[in-house]
N, C-alpha and C positions, 0 to 999 in steps of 0.2 A: 423603163422608158424614161429618157431624159426630158424634163419639162423645158421646152424652149418657147413657151407662150409669152414670155415677158412678164412684166409686173403690172398688176391692176391699178395701183395707185403709187407710181414711182415718185420719189422725192429726193432732193439733194440735201444731205446732212449739212448742218451749219459749218462743221469743221471736221478735220481728219479724226480727232479724238471721238467725236460723236459717231462718225462712220464706223470706226473700229468697235465701238461698244454695241452698235446695232447689229452688225454682222451682215445684214442684207437690206435691200431697199424696200421690202414689203412682200405682200402675198402675190403669188403668181396669178395670171389671168385664168389658167386652168383650175387652180384651187378655188378661185373666186366663183367660177362657173359651177364647179362641183358643189360648193357650199350652197349656191342658189338652187341647184337641182335637188339637193338633199332636203332643203326647206320645202320645196314643192312636193317631194315624195312623202315627207313626214306629214304634210297637210292632207294628202290623199289617203294614206294608209293608216290604220290603227297600229301604233307601235306600242308593244308591251314587252315584258321581260322574256316572252317566248318568241319575239320577232327575230327574223334572220338579219341581224345587223350587217353582216358581211354582204348580203345580197343588196341591201339598201346602199351601202358604200360602193359596191360594184356598179349598180345602176347609175349612181350620181356621177361617177368617173366616166362611164360610157357616154352619158349625156354631155359631159364637159368635153370629151374627145370629139363628139359630133359637132358641138358648137365651135370648137377651135377649127375643125376642118371646114365648116361652112364659112367662117370668117375669112379663111384664106382663099376661097373660091370666088 
């Protein structure tokens, strides 16, 4: 799925050389929401070496998708 949520903290580089070096204007809103969701998930569940990390990642992105959808309505 293409992330079209925009950037969470967009900025304008000082010049073209800096823009080329950075490659992009920042973290997407979707990834920012997913990171915030993952932080909450990590606070709620005990995470250990036996944890299902893929499930935590899936949950965080599903929550981010729901937040993006709610923003648009």
